[in-house]
C-alpha positions as CSV (number, residue, x, y, z in Angstrom):
1,X,-0.1,0.0,0.1
2,X,1.4,3.5,-1.1
3,X,0.5,6.1,1.5
4,X,0.1,9.8,1.0
5,X,2.9,11.1,2.5
6,X,6.8,10.2,2.7
7,X,8.5,11.4,5.6
8,X,12.4,11.5,4.9
9,X,15.0,11.5,7.6
10,X,18.5,11.8,6.5
11,X,20.2,10.6,9.8
12,X,23.7,11.0,10.9
13,X,23.5,12.2,14.5
14,X,21.7,10.1,17.2
15,X,21.3,12.2,20.4
16,X,17.8,13.7,19.1
17,X,16.8,11.0,16.9
18,X,14.3,9.3,19.4
19,X,12.6,12.6,20.2
20,X,12.2,13.0,16.3
21,X,10.7,9.4,15.9
22,X,8.7,9.7,19.1
23,X,6.9,12.6,17.7
24,X,6.2,10.9,14.3
25,X,4.9,7.7,15.9
26,X,2.5,10.1,18.0
27,X,0.8,11.2,14.7
28,X,-2.8,11.0,14.9
29,X,-3.0,10.0,11.3
30,X,-0.6,7.3,10.1
31,X,-1.1,7.6,6.4
32,X,2.7,7.9,5.8
33,X,6.0,5.9,5.4
34,X,9.1,7.1,7.2
35,X,12.4,6.5,5.5
36,X,15.5,6.9,7.5
37,X,18.7,7.1,5.5
38,X,21.8,6.5,7.7
39,X,24.7,8.5,6.3
40,X,27.3,5.7,7.3
41,X,27.1,7.2,10.9
42,X,29.2,6.1,13.7
43,X,26.4,6.3,16.0
44,X,23.6,3.7,16.3
45,X,21.0,4.8,14.1
46,X,19.8,1.4,13.3
47,X,19.5,0.3,16.7
48,X,17.2,3.2,17.3
49,X,15.1,3.0,14.4
50,X,14.6,-0.7,15.2
51,X,12.5,0.2,18.2
52,X,9.8,1.8,16.0
53,X,9.2,-0.8,13.6
54,X,5.7,-2.0,15.6
55,X,4.8,1.7,15.9
56,X,4.5,2.9,12.3
57,X,5.5,2.0,8.7
58,X,9.3,2.7,8.6
59,X,12.0,2.0,6.3
60,X,15.8,1.9,7.2
61,X,18.9,2.0,5.0
62,X,22.6,2.3,6.2
63,X,24.6,3.8,3.2
64,X,28.3,2.5,2.8
65,X,29.7,5.8,2.4
66,X,29.1,9.2,4.2
67,X,27.8,11.8,1.5
68,X,26.5,14.5,3.8
69,X,29.7,15.8,4.8
70,X,30.8,16.6,1.2
71,X,27.5,17.3,-0.5
72,X,24.5,17.6,1.9
73,X,21.9,18.2,-0.8
74,X,23.0,14.7,-2.6
75,X,22.2,13.1,1.0
76,X,18.9,14.5,0.9
77,X,18.2,13.4,-2.6
78,X,19.5,9.8,-2.2
79,X,17.1,9.4,1.0
80,X,14.3,10.8,-1.1
81,X,15.1,8.1,-3.6
82,X,14.4,5.4,-0.9
83,X,10.7,6.6,-1.2
84,X,8.2,4.9,-3.4
85,X,5.4,6.8,-5.1
86,X,3.8,8.7,-2.3
87,X,2.5,12.0,-3.9
88,X,4.0,14.2,-1.2
89,X,7.3,14.2,0.2
90,X,8.3,15.8,3.7
91,X,12.1,16.3,4.3
92,X,12.4,16.0,8.0
93,X,15.5,15.9,10.2
94,X,17.1,13.6,13.0
95,X,16.7,16.3,15.9
96,X,13.5,18.2,15.2
97,X,10.0,17.2,16.3
98,X,6.4,17.8,15.0
99,X,3.2,18.4,16.8
100,X,0.9,15.2,17.1
101,X,-1.6,16.8,14.7
102,X,0.6,17.9,11.9
103,X,0.1,14.9,9.5
104,X,-3.6,14.7,9.8
105,X,-4.0,18.6,9.4
106,X,-1.8,18.5,6.5
107,X,-3.6,15.9,4.6
108,X,-6.8,17.8,5.5
109,X,-5.5,20.9,4.1
110,X,-4.4,19.2,0.9
111,X,-7.9,17.8,0.4
112,X,-9.4,21.2,1.2
113,X,-7.1,23.0,-1.4
114,X,-7.9,20.1,-3.9
115,X,-3.9,19.5,-3.8
116,X,-3.7,22.9,-5.9
117,X,-0.6,23.8,-4.2
118,X,3.0,22.1,-4.7
119,X,4.5,23.4,-1.2
120,X,2.8,23.3,2.0
121,X,4.3,25.0,5.0
122,X,4.1,24.5,8.9
123,X,4.8,27.4,11.3
124,X,7.7,27.0,13.7
125,X,8.6,27.2,17.1
126,X,12.2,27.3,18.0
127,X,13.3,25.0,20.8
128,X,16.7,24.4,22.7
129,X,18.6,21.3,23.3
130,X,16.3,20.3,26.0
131,X,13.1,20.9,24.2
132,X,12.3,24.0,25.9
133,X,10.5,26.7,23.8
134,X,12.8,29.5,22.8
135,X,11.0,31.8,20.3
136,X,8.7,32.2,17.4
137,X,8.3,34.7,14.7
138,X,5.4,36.0,12.7
139,X,3.0,33.3,11.3
140,X,3.1,32.8,7.5
141,X,-0.2,34.1,5.9
142,X,-2.5,31.5,4.4
143,X,-1.0,31.8,1.1
144,X,2.5,33.4,0.5
145,X,4.1,34.1,-2.8
146,X,7.6,33.2,-3.6
147,X,8.8,36.8,-3.6
148,X,6.9,37.8,-0.2
149,X,8.5,34.6,1.2
150,X,12.0,35.6,-0.1
151,X,11.6,39.2,1.2
152,X,10.2,38.3,4.5
153,X,12.8,35.7,5.3
154,X,15.6,38.1,4.4
155,X,14.1,40.8,6.6
156,X,13.9,38.6,9.7
157,X,10.2,38.5,9.8
158,X,10.0,34.7,9.0
159,X,11.6,31.5,10.2
160,X,12.7,29.3,7.2
161,X,14.4,26.1,7.5
162,X,14.0,22.8,5.7
163,X,11.8,20.8,8.0
164,X,8.7,22.7,7.8
165,X,8.0,22.3,4.2
166,X,6.1,19.6,2.4
167,X,6.1,19.3,-1.3
168,X,4.6,17.4,-4.2
169,X,6.6,14.7,-6.0
170,X,5.6,16.3,-9.3
171,X,7.2,19.6,-8.4
172,X,10.3,18.0,-7.0
173,X,10.8,15.7,-10.1
174,X,9.9,18.6,-12.4
175,X,12.5,20.7,-10.9
176,X,15.2,18.3,-11.1
177,X,15.7,18.1,-7.1
178,X,16.9,20.8,-4.8
179,X,19.1,23.8,-5.3
180,X,22.8,23.0,-4.7
181,X,24.9,25.4,-2.4
182,X,27.8,24.5,-0.2
183,X,26.9,22.8,3.0
184,X,23.2,23.2,1.6
185,X,23.4,26.6,3.1
186,X,20.6,28.6,1.4
187,X,19.8,25.4,-0.7
188,X,16.3,25.1,1.2
189,X,15.2,28.7,1.0
190,X,16.1,28.6,-3.0
191,X,14.2,25.4,-3.4
192,X,11.2,26.8,-1.9
193,X,11.1,29.8,-4.0
194,X,11.4,27.6,-6.8
195,X,8.8,25.1,-5.9
196,X,6.4,28.0,-5.0
197,X,7.1,30.2,-8.1
198,X,3.8,29.4,-9.9
199,X,1.3,29.0,-7.1
200,X,2.8,30.2,-4.0
201,X,2.9,28.1,-0.6
202,X,0.0,27.1,1.4
203,X,0.2,27.1,5.2
204,X,-1.2,24.3,7.2
205,X,-3.1,25.8,10.1
206,X,-3.4,24.7,13.7
207,X,-0.2,22.7,13.8
208,X,3.5,23.4,14.3
209,X,6.9,21.9,13.8
210,X,9.5,22.6,16.6
211,X,13.0,23.5,15.0
212,X,15.8,22.7,17.5
213,X,18.7,25.0,17.9
214,X,21.5,23.2,19.5
215,X,25.5,22.9,19.3
216,X,25.2,20.0,16.9
217,X,24.0,22.1,14.0
218,X,25.7,24.4,11.8
219,X,23.6,27.6,12.3
220,X,25.4,29.0,15.5
221,X,28.8,27.8,14.1
222,X,30.8,31.2,13.5
223,X,34.2,29.4,13.2
224,X,36.2,31.2,10.2
225,X,36.1,28.2,7.9
226,X,32.3,27.6,8.4
227,X,31.4,31.1,8.2
228,X,33.4,31.7,5.1
229,X,31.7,28.9,3.3
230,X,28.5,30.2,4.6
231,X,29.2,33.7,3.2
232,X,30.3,32.4,-0.3
233,X,27.0,30.2,-0.3
234,X,24.6,33.2,0.5
235,X,26.4,35.3,-2.3
236,X,25.7,32.6,-4.8
237,X,22.1,32.3,-3.5
238,X,21.5,36.2,-3.6
239,X,22.9,36.2,-7.1
240,X,20.7,33.5,-8.4
241,X,17.7,35.2,-6.7
242,X,18.6,38.4,-8.4
243,X,18.1,37.0,-11.9
244,X,15.2,34.6,-10.8
245,X,13.1,37.8,-9.6
246,X,14.5,40.1,-12.3
247,X,10.9,41.2,-12.9
248,X,10.7,42.8,-9.5
249,X,11.4,46.5,-9.5
250,X,12.7,46.5,-5.6
251,X,14.8,43.2,-6.1
252,X,18.0,45.2,-6.1
253,X,17.0,47.1,-3.0
254,X,15.8,43.9,-1.3
255,X,19.2,42.2,-2.0
256,X,21.3,45.2,-1.1
257,X,19.6,45.3,2.5
258,X,20.4,41.7,2.8
259,X,24.1,41.8,1.7
260,X,24.6,44.7,4.0
261,X,23.2,42.6,6.8
262,X,25.2,39.6,6.2
263,X,28.5,41.5,5.7
264,X,27.8,43.5,8.8
265,X,27.1,40.0,10.7
266,X,30.0,38.1,9.3
267,X,32.7,40.7,9.2
268,X,34.4,39.9,12.4
269,X,34.6,36.2,11.7
270,X,35.8,36.2,8.2
271,X,39.2,37.1,6.5
272,X,39.5,40.3,4.4
273,X,39.9,38.1,1.3
274,X,36.7,36.6,1.7
275,X,35.1,39.9,2.4
276,X,36.6,41.4,-0.8
277,X,35.5,38.2,-2.9
278,X,31.8,38.7,-1.3
279,X,31.9,42.3,-2.6
280,X,33.2,41.2,-5.9
281,X,30.5,38.5,-6.2
282,X,27.6,40.9,-5.2
283,X,28.6,43.6,-7.6
284,X,29.5,41.6,-10.6
285,X,25.9,40.4,-10.8
286,X,24.0,43.2,-9.4
287,X,25.9,46.1,-10.8
288,X,25.5,49.7,-9.2
289,X,29.3,49.7,-8.4
290,X,29.1,53.4,-7.4
291,X,27.2,52.4,-4.5
292,X,30.2,50.3,-3.1
293,X,31.7,53.1,-0.7
294,X,28.0,53.6,0.8
295,X,27.5,49.9,1.4
296,X,30.8,49.6,3.0
297,X,30.1,52.4,5.1
298,X,26.8,51.0,6.3
299,X,28.2,47.5,6.9
300,X,31.5,48.3,8.6
301,X,31.3,51.6,10.1
302,X,28.0,52.4,11.7
303,X,26.9,49.5,14.1
304,X,23.3,49.0,13.7
305,X,22.4,52.4,12.6
306,X,21.6,51.1,8.9
307,X,19.0,48.8,10.4
308,X,17.2,51.4,12.1
309,X,17.3,53.7,9.3
310,X,15.8,51.1,6.8
311,X,12.7,51.2,8.9
312,X,12.2,54.6,8.1
313,X,13.5,55.1,4.6
314,X,12.0,52.7,2.1
315,X,14.8,54.0,-0.3
316,X,17.4,52.1,1.5
317,X,15.3,48.6,1.4
318,X,12.6,48.9,-1.1
319,X,8.8,48.9,-0.5
320,X,7.5,47.6,2.6
321,X,6.5,44.0,2.7
322,X,2.6,43.5,2.2
């Protein structure tokens, strides 16, 4: 029997995997198959999965080589290739959790919208290593266009990760899989833009996903090597978005604001050579080279002032998000 939903878990870390699987096993609707792809982990992924055999439909595969360390997107995609013909795919994780009504509410929303969307979204709570609530940002509207999503994410208005999105197999195959950036940094955001480009994304109401921030993920890692890779990946994604949204009159202002923010954020953690490379990448695609001194001034010389000014002067950021 083919279920409606494939829940994909590319697994490497064991610490929070039981919590993730507990949350899936507790779903009020079991119209899904879980696929756990063990990325040749030294940790006991298989023995953990074995404990859930009688609780839900679950498939486990241990790969002979570690792929995620070199190409995380490729690891995601080979885990997805484990699935059958389920019409919807949920790329989950080995450390986050879902509320017990997520699957039931998702399938109800798909039915209510007659499957007219290729991308469905759950709102997010951020939790800590112990599962305690930390924060939440503004919930998404019922339907969100790809450009509003992009601007809202870049402005810090919305959370956006990988685990809160469910996509149709049709759009996944039609698009050729995920966008590829180093460490998959920005791959999820760019892919959600691509998947929602025609129809927007639909929010699943009254159910949330809890994204765990811990020392085991790369989000808080500001070591020089990792931060320089993050910055290069974000410049590649920024340049891609500039071309993708070339019909939007404020795309330059939107990207300029995000570029200033990222340079301001990373400037103490990366080398001068990396910063020069980032500036070169940005202006090679975006033009407006005459603005380089002004952007440098805002990003380096005035801590925080730009981010207060942009709330008042739309010329620095573009039109307000609506």
